[in-house]
C-alpha positions in Angstrom: -0.2 -0.2 -0.3 1.4 3.9 -0.9 0.6 5.9 1.4 0.9 9.7 0.8 1.0 12.1 4.4 0.0 15.4 3.0 -0.1 19.4 4.6 2.0 22.5 5.2 5.5 23.1 6.7 5.2 22.2 11.1 1.3 20.6 10.5 2.4 17.6 12.1 3.3 14.6 9.5 6.8 13.8 9.9 6.1 13.4 13.8 3.1 11.2 12.9 5.6 9.4 10.4 8.1 9.1 13.1 5.4 7.1 15.0 4.2 4.9 12.6 7.9 4.1 12.3 8.2 3.0 15.9 4.8 1.2 15.7 5.3 -0.3 12.6 9.0 -1.8 11.9 8.3 -3.3 8.5 6.5 0.0 6.2 8.9 1.9 4.1 9.5 5.4 5.2 9.9 7.7 2.2 9.5 12.0 1.3 9.4 14.5 -1.4 11.1 15.4 -2.1 14.5 13.8 -1.3 13.8 10.6 -1.0 16.2 9.8 -3.5 19.7 11.2 -4.7 18.5 12.9 -7.7 16.0 14.6 -4.6 18.4 15.2 -2.4 19.1 17.6 -4.9 16.3 19.1 -6.4 15.2 19.5 -2.5 18.3 21.7 -1.9 17.4 23.5 -5.3 13.4 24.6 -4.2 14.0 24.8 0.1 16.2 27.7 -1.3 13.6 29.4 -3.6 16.5 30.3 -6.5 14.0 29.2 -9.5 12.6 32.5 -11.0 10.2 30.4 -13.0 7.7 28.8 -11.0 6.8 26.9 -14.4 11.0 25.5 -14.3 10.2 24.7 -10.1 6.5 22.6 -10.5 8.8 20.6 -13.7 11.6 20.3 -10.8 9.4 18.4 -8.7 7.4 16.5 -11.1 10.8 15.5 -12.3 11.3 13.8 -8.6 8.4 12.6 -8.7 8.7 10.4 -11.3 12.7 9.6 -10.2 11.0 8.5 -6.8 8.2 5.9 -8.1 11.0 4.2 -10.5 13.3 4.1 -8.0 11.4 3.9 -4.5 7.4 3.5 -5.2 7.7 0.8 -8.1 10.0 -1.6 -6.2 8.5 -1.9 -2.8 4.4 -2.0 -4.1 4.0 -5.6 -2.4 4.9 -2.6 1.0 3.6 -0.3 2.8 5.1 2.7 1.9 4.9 5.9 3.7 6.0 8.8 1.8 6.1 12.4 3.4 4.3 15.0 0.9 4.4 13.8 -2.6 1.8 14.7 -5.6 -1.2 16.2 -3.8 1.5 18.6 -2.0 2.5 19.7 -6.1 -0.6 20.4 -7.3 -1.7 22.5 -4.0 1.9 24.9 -4.3 1.4 24.8 -8.4 -2.1 25.8 -8.0 -1.1 28.6 -5.5 2.2 29.8 -7.4 -1.0 30.9 -10.3 -1.0 27.5 -12.7 -4.5 27.7 -12.7 -5.7 24.0 -15.0 -6.8 21.6 -12.6 -6.9 18.7 -14.8 -3.4 19.8 -16.9 -1.8 19.4 -13.1 -3.4 16.1 -12.2 -2.5 14.7 -16.0 1.1 15.8 -15.5 1.3 13.9 -12.2 -0.8 10.8 -13.1 2.5 10.5 -15.8 4.9 11.2 -12.9 3.2 8.6 -11.4 3.1 6.1 -14.5 -0.9 6.4 -13.8 0.2 5.5 -10.0 -1.5 7.4 -7.4 -1.7 6.1 -3.8 -3.9 4.4 -2.1 -4.8 6.2 0.6 -3.5 10.5 1.4 -3.7 11.3 5.5 -4.2 15.1 5.3 -3.6 17.7 8.2 -5.2 21.1 8.4 -3.8 23.1 10.4 -5.4 26.8 11.1 -2.9 30.8 11.1 -2.5 31.3 15.3 -0.9 27.4 15.9 1.3 27.8 11.9 2.6 31.4 13.3 3.8 29.8 16.7 5.2 26.8 14.7 6.6 28.7 12.1 8.1 31.6 14.7 9.7 28.2 16.5 12.4 27.7 13.9 14.4 28.7 10.8 12.3 28.9 7.6 13.4 27.5 4.8 12.6 29.4 1.4 8.8 28.8 0.8 7.9 29.2 5.0 9.8 32.9 3.8 7.3 33.0 1.1 4.2 33.9 4.5 2.0 32.3 5.9 -1.0 33.4 4.4 0.9 31.8 1.0 1.4 28.7 2.8 -2.9 28.2 4.1 -3.5 29.1 -0.3 -0.9 25.6 -0.8 -3.4 24.1 2.5 -6.9 25.8 1.3 -5.1 23.8 -2.5 -4.7 21.1 -1.5 -8.1 20.4 0.5 -10.0 21.6 -3.1 -7.9 19.3 -4.6 -8.1 16.3 -2.7 -11.8 16.1 -3.0 -11.8 16.6 -6.6 -9.7 12.8 -6.6 -11.0 9.4 -6.4 -8.6 8.8 -3.6 -9.1 7.4 -0.2 -8.3 10.0 3.0 -8.5 11.3 5.8 -8.0 14.7 7.1 -6.7 15.5 10.0 -6.4 18.2 12.6 -3.6 19.3 13.3 -4.5 21.2 16.2 -5.6 18.2 18.0 -3.2 16.7 20.6 -0.3 14.1 19.3 -2.3 11.0 20.6 -5.7 11.5 19.0 -3.9 11.9 16.4 -2.4 8.7 16.0 -5.2 7.2 17.2 -7.1 8.4 13.6 -4.7 7.6 11.2 -3.9 4.4 13.1 -8.0 3.2 12.5 -7.6 4.8 8.7 -5.1 2.1 8.1 -5.3 -0.8 9.2 -1.8 -1.5 8.6 
């Protein structure tokens, strides 16, 4: 089973993925970008916010997704794979950057994923107050420096997108306590 954990920075994805890794020793953990050697380089470029073209940013995310699928997802389809981010984030960021053709974005991502979308998605939703508290307690990367309103727009785009895609998903209130969130995820995933 191929599972995506999606949401903007500081929403709690990594904490929950770590808890699942402690509970289920046989799962494969990965992330986008950064789950492959190419992904590490792509992540570095993307997080420095050094690309002038938002189309170039989108294409770099798609190239990473295709490489990630080929190297990590496809060879392990018979196992449980949890990815910290994936195509839904890619669509959310592209839409927030002004790329308005949802169907084309879905098609491009389908191409990058060799027509194999995830089986389940866990989407974390955070409010502005909590986001502000959490981002103020860390050093921000280039994407986070675009601001809270930008990040919340990305989140809104992810939520609207997931409602228009035929993939099972669970919405998580990222302001809930860690244990409550963990229990909801375990029940949903049925690992």
